[in-house]
N, C-alpha and C positions, 0 to 999 in steps of 0.2 A: 119570696117572702119579704115582708117589709123590714128594713133595718131600723136601727135606733134613730136614724136621721129622717126616716120616712114615716109619716102618719098613716095608719090604716083607717080607711073610711067605711062607714056603713050608711044605709039609707037614713038612719036616725041622726047621725052627726054630720051629714054631707053639707046641708045648707048652712048650719052654724059655723062649720069650719071654713067654708069658702066665702062667707059674707063680708069679711074684712081683710084688707091687705091683698097681696098677690099669692095665689096658690096654683101650683101645677099639679093636676090630677092625672095619674096614669090609670086608665081603664084597661084592665087585663083579665085574663082567665088562666087558671092553673094548667089547663090542657094546651095552652098556646105556646109553641116553641119560641117564636120571636119575643113573646112577653118575658119568658125566662131569660133570654139573651139580653133584654133591656134592663133587667133588675140591677146588675152591677154598674151599668152606665148611670142609672138614676141615683145610685149611692154617691157617685162622683158629682153629679149635678147638685144633689142636696148639700154636699160639702161646699161647693162653689157658690151657692146662693144663700147660705146660712146667714140669718139676720136680715135678709132682704126679701125672701120669699119662702113659702112652705112647700115642700114636696110631699104629695100624698098618693096613695094607691087605693083603687076601688075594684073589687072583684065583681065583674059583670054578672056572674051567675048568682051572686048573693044580693045584688042591688038592681033587679030588673026594672023597677019603677023609675029610678033615676036614669038608668041606661036608656030606657024607652023615651023619657022626656027629652033627653039630650040627643036622641037619634044616633046612638052609637051603633054602627053596623059592622065595624071591623075592629079587631084588636091586634096590637096595642093601639090605643088612641090616647094622645096626650092633649088635655084641654087646659088652657091657661085662663084662670079666673082672676078678675080684679074687682074688689068690692062686691063680690057675688055675681058679677056678670061675666059671661064668656067673652074673652078678648080675641082668642085665636086657638086653632087646634092643629095638631100634626097626627097623621095616621101612618103607622109603620115605624121601622127602626131608624134612628139617627144616632150620631156619635155625641159624646158628652159635651164637646165644645159647641156644637150646633144647638143642643137643647139648652145649655147654660145661656148662650146669647139670646135665644128665643125667650127665656124667662126674664133675663135682665133688661131686655128691651121694653118691658112693661113696668119696671120698678121705678 
């Protein structure tokens, strides 16, 4: 579940949220074990990038159109957006330091 530092995205607010600045979006599913393991890591990342980037989550089962457009085939998938464009992505688990560096490298 998203913490207070992580914005919950839907198909309706996805484009608006990612169109400006740097946004890291975690594409996840409630049934995905590694996704649940990643949740506390993303809380740490959100703290580490506060003021520089937004961290958000999108449930792939609730956003099939966006998921399809972005060709998400595995979860968790982390995609970094800058000014609405995909910059890079990670598939699978990583630690907080790796993900924080991943995000800050595009700020």
